C-alpha distance (Angstrom), angle and dihedral (degrees) to the residues before:
residue distance angle dihedral
X1 . . .
X2 3.80 . .
X3 3.82 90.2 .
X4 3.80 96.1 53.3
X5 3.78 112.2 100.6
X6 3.80 94.6 -171.9
X7 3.78 122.6 41.9
X8 3.75 138.3 176.2
X9 3.77 120.1 -128.6
X10 3.80 91.8 -115.1
X11 3.83 89.3 58.7
X12 3.80 91.5 57.2
X13 3.81 90.2 49.5
X14 3.80 93.0 48.5
X15 3.79 90.7 50.0
X16 3.80 90.8 52.3
X17 3.79 92.3 46.9
X18 3.79 96.5 49.7
X19 3.82 88.7 65.1
X20 3.82 93.9 47.7
X21 3.79 98.7 79.4
X22 3.82 94.3 156.9
X23 3.81 93.5 66.7
X24 3.80 121.5 98.6
X25 3.80 98.3 -138.4
X26 3.80 91.0 -163.1
X27 3.79 89.8 59.8
X28 3.80 112.3 32.5
X29 3.78 143.0 120.6
X30 3.80 90.9 -137.5
X31 3.80 108.2 105.9
X32 3.77 142.3 123.0
X33 3.80 104.6 -89.4
X34 3.82 98.0 -174.2
X35 3.80 140.5 4.3
X36 3.80 139.2 26.6
X37 3.81 117.3 -55.2
X38 3.80 90.5 -156.3
X39 3.80 92.9 70.2
X40 3.78 116.4 114.7
X41 3.81 111.1 -110.2
X42 3.79 114.0 -109.1
X43 3.79 94.2 170.6
X44 3.81 142.2 -29.9
X45 3.79 129.4 -123.5
X46 3.80 117.8 -166.8
X47 3.79 124.2 -163.5
X48 3.78 145.1 155.7
X49 3.80 91.3 -113.9
X50 3.80 129.4 -3.3
X51 3.79 102.1 -117.6
X52 3.79 119.8 178.5
X53 3.80 91.5 -103.0
X54 3.81 90.1 51.9
X55 3.83 92.0 50.1
X56 3.81 91.1 49.9
X57 3.80 91.0 48.4
X58 3.82 91.1 49.7
X59 3.80 90.6 52.7
X60 3.80 91.6 47.3
X61 3.81 89.4 52.2
X62 3.81 91.7 52.3
X63 3.80 95.7 -110.0
X64 3.79 120.6 145.0
X65 3.81 100.9 179.5
X66 3.80 122.5 65.6
X67 3.80 123.1 -172.3
X68 3.81 111.2 -160.7
X69 3.79 124.4 -173.3
X70 3.80 97.3 -157.4
X71 3.79 131.2 42.7
X72 3.82 107.7 -86.5
X73 3.80 92.1 -162.4
X74 3.82 96.1 73.1
X75 3.82 95.2 -102.5
X76 3.79 94.9 -105.2
X77 3.79 104.4 90.6
X78 3.83 91.2 122.8
X79 3.80 91.0 65.4
X80 3.78 105.3 13.6
X81 3.75 128.7 -174.2
X82 3.79 111.0 -132.5
X83 3.80 92.0 -112.0
X84 3.81 91.4 49.7
X85 3.80 92.9 48.0
X86 3.79 90.4 51.3
X87 3.81 89.8 48.6
X88 3.81 90.6 51.3
X89 3.79 91.3 52.2
X90 3.82 90.5 47.6
X91 3.79 92.8 52.9
X92 3.80 92.8 44.0
X93 3.81 89.7 52.2
X94 3.81 90.0 52.0
X95 3.80 91.8 51.2
X96 3.80 91.0 48.7
X97 3.81 91.9 47.1
X98 3.80 90.9 55.8
X99 3.83 93.6 41.7
X100 3.80 91.0 -124.9
X101 3.80 125.0 160.2
X102 3.80 112.1 -140.9
X103 3.80 120.6 -155.8
X104 3.78 126.7 -179.6
X105 3.81 113.6 -141.7
X106 3.81 105.3 -177.8
X107 3.80 114.9 124.6
X108 3.78 91.9 39.5
X109 3.79 95.6 48.8
X110 3.81 100.2 42.3
X111 3.80 91.8 69.6
X112 3.80 100.8 25.1
X113 3.83 106.8 135.1
X114 3.82 117.9 -105.7
X115 3.83 98.1 -18.5
X116 3.81 99.0 47.5
X117 3.78 130.1 95.6
X118 3.82 99.1 -94.8
X119 3.80 96.9 49.4
X120 3.81 94.8 40.1
X121 3.82 91.4 52.3
X122 3.81 89.8 50.6
X123 3.81 90.0 47.5
X124 3.81 91.0 50.2
X125 3.81 90.8 54.0
X126 3.79 90.4 51.3
X127 3.80 100.2 -147.9
X128 3.81 120.9 136.1
X129 3.79 97.6 -102.2
X130 3.78 120.8 -172.5
X131 3.84 113.8 -111.4
X132 3.80 110.4 -77.1
X133 3.79 120.5 -122.9
X134 3.80 106.9 -113.2
X135 3.80 94.1 -120.3
X136 3.81 95.8 41.7
X137 3.80 130.1 96.3
X138 3.82 92.1 -159.6
X139 3.80 136.0 86.1
X140 3.78 134.3 -177.3
X141 3.81 134.8 -156.9
X142 3.78 139.3 -178.6
X143 3.79 103.4 -136.0
X144 3.81 134.8 -173.4
X145 3.80 105.8 -83.7
X146 3.79 112.5 -88.9
X147 3.78 140.0 143.2
X148 3.78 126.7 -86.5
X149 3.81 87.4 -115.7
X150 3.79 91.6 56.0
X151 3.80 91.4 51.0
X152 3.81 90.8 48.4
X153 3.81 91.0 50.5
X154 3.80 89.7 49.1
X155 3.82 91.3 49.8
X156 3.81 90.4 50.4
X157 3.80 91.1 51.2
X158 3.81 91.1 49.1
X159 3.81 92.1 48.6
X160 3.79 93.2 51.9
X161 3.82 91.5 82.2
X162 3.82 89.6 58.4
X163 3.79 99.8 47.5
X164 3.82 104.9 -85.5
X165 3.80 124.7 104.8
X166 3.80 104.2 -172.6
X167 3.78 153.0 24.4
X168 3.80 132.1 -154.1
X169 3.79 134.3 -145.2
X170 3.79 137.5 -136.2
X171 3.80 110.1 -159.0
X172 3.79 135.7 13.2
X173 3.83 111.6 -13.6
X174 3.82 90.7 -166.0
X175 3.80 95.0 59.0
X176 3.80 112.8 120.8
X177 3.79 115.4 -121.3
X178 3.80 132.3 -157.1
X179 3.80 100.8 149.8
X180 3.81 115.2 56.7
X181 3.81 128.8 179.5
X182 3.80 129.5 -170.9
X183 3.78 136.1 -175.2
X184 3.78 135.3 -162.4
X185 3.79 122.2 -92.4
X186 3.78 112.7 -68.1
X187 3.82 88.0 -2.4
X188 3.81 91.5 74.3
X189 3.79 91.5 120.8
X190 3.79 106.7 169.9
X191 3.80 92.4 -158.3
X192 3.81 91.4 60.3
X193 3.82 88.0 53.5
X194 3.80 97.3 52.9
X195 3.82 92.7 89.3
X196 3.82 87.2 69.6
X197 3.84 89.3 60.3
X198 3.82 90.2 -135.4
X199 3.79 124.4 -167.6
X200 3.82 88.0 -147.8
X201 3.80 138.3 -5.7
X202 3.80 135.8 -145.6
X203 3.80 111.7 -135.4
X204 3.80 137.9 168.1
X205 3.78 125.5 -114.6
X206 3.82 90.8 -116.6
X207 3.81 91.0 50.9
X208 3.81 97.3 61.8
X209 3.78 141.5 41.8
X210 3.79 126.8 -148.8
X211 3.77 94.3 -130.7
X212 3.81 96.2 49.1
X213 3.80 119.3 19.7
X214 3.80 97.4 24.5
X215 3.80 93.0 46.4
X216 3.82 91.2 50.4
X217 3.80 91.6 46.9
X218 3.81 93.3 50.5
X219 3.81 91.5 47.9
X220 3.81 90.3 51.8
X221 3.83 100.3 40.6
X222 3.80 93.8 -113.0
X223 3.82 107.6 142.2
X224 3.79 114.9 -144.1
X225 3.80 117.7 -147.5
X226 3.80 102.5 -158.9
X227 3.80 124.8 -156.3
X228 3.78 130.6 172.8
X229 3.80 118.1 -86.5
X230 3.80 93.0 -125.2
X231 3.79 93.7 45.4
X232 3.79 95.1 60.0
X233 3.82 95.4 43.0
X234 3.80 105.5 41.8
X235 3.81 90.0 78.7
X236 3.81 88.7 62.8
X237 3.78 91.9 52.7
X238 3.80 91.1 49.0
X239 3.81 87.1 54.4
X240 3.81 90.4 53.1
X241 3.79 87.6 67.8
X242 3.81 90.5 59.5
X243 3.80 92.3 44.3
X244 3.81 94.7 51.1
X245 3.80 92.0 46.2
X246 3.80 88.0 58.0
X247 3.80 93.0 48.3
X248 3.80 102.9 40.8
X249 3.82 133.4 65.6
X250 3.82 111.6 -86.6
X251 3.81 92.5 -117.0
X252 3.83 91.0 67.8
X253 3.78 109.8 87.7
X254 3.83 115.3 -137.3
X255 3.79 123.7 -175.9
X256 3.78 140.4 161.8
X257 3.80 110.5 -125.6
X258 3.81 122.2 -158.6
X259 3.80 114.2 -116.0
X260 3.79 99.6 -158.1
X261 3.81 94.7 -107.5
X262 3.80 95.6 140.5
X263 3.81 110.6 152.2
X264 3.80 120.8 -158.6
X265 3.81 125.6 -167.9
X266 3.81 124.1 -151.9
X267 3.79 125.0 -168.6
X268 3.78 133.8 -171.1
X269 3.77 120.2 -105.2
X270 3.82 91.1 -121.8
């Protein structure tokens, strides 16, 4: 592939997929959501989710292939609210107007070694995590003893480079931690992390619910350090830019484009 000067979009997708051996291709979220895969690639924009501002920026940059990690059509098309259905049609019209092909790369990129979401999030945090099983979303580390609050402050500082300036905690922020477990985005299932016997876990807001996971964690003295779903996954999409640049001919432009998912936290003075 490196020697091909001109490529079709479907060739880029096939090259990505051949390295994603953990994906069940008969049951996956990873599909073309809009456009013609037979178009020649003029440039690739990668993102966490293809917002309207991202799509417009991709067009302005001369890119005709967008790889999105999350569903840009609000994930409720099976039972849409009228406003959501109208928003889906509006975004689809924009994609068609700009002649962009939109591909969702989710299952393949969550677990992709080194460059993918799980490993990049662990790398961002900087703890000495044990090697992750290829088909697992979770990782575990023994860390120098510190409080839950200190870990949360560290996570917030790490997230600041990807558009998030905070984290929040369920449970005792003074609890001392040596064993820390993390998941990946919405796959931060605390019950799948219990085998690690963690003192605390880092989860995403889309990976827990107050009435289920948080209640269990509080009852069992397992502090949850909660970050935003986008904040802990954008780093993996930024790394996709570097990965594709290594794999594709140098004449094909590849760039990460910001989606607008900046998350700001505000606290009371008390």
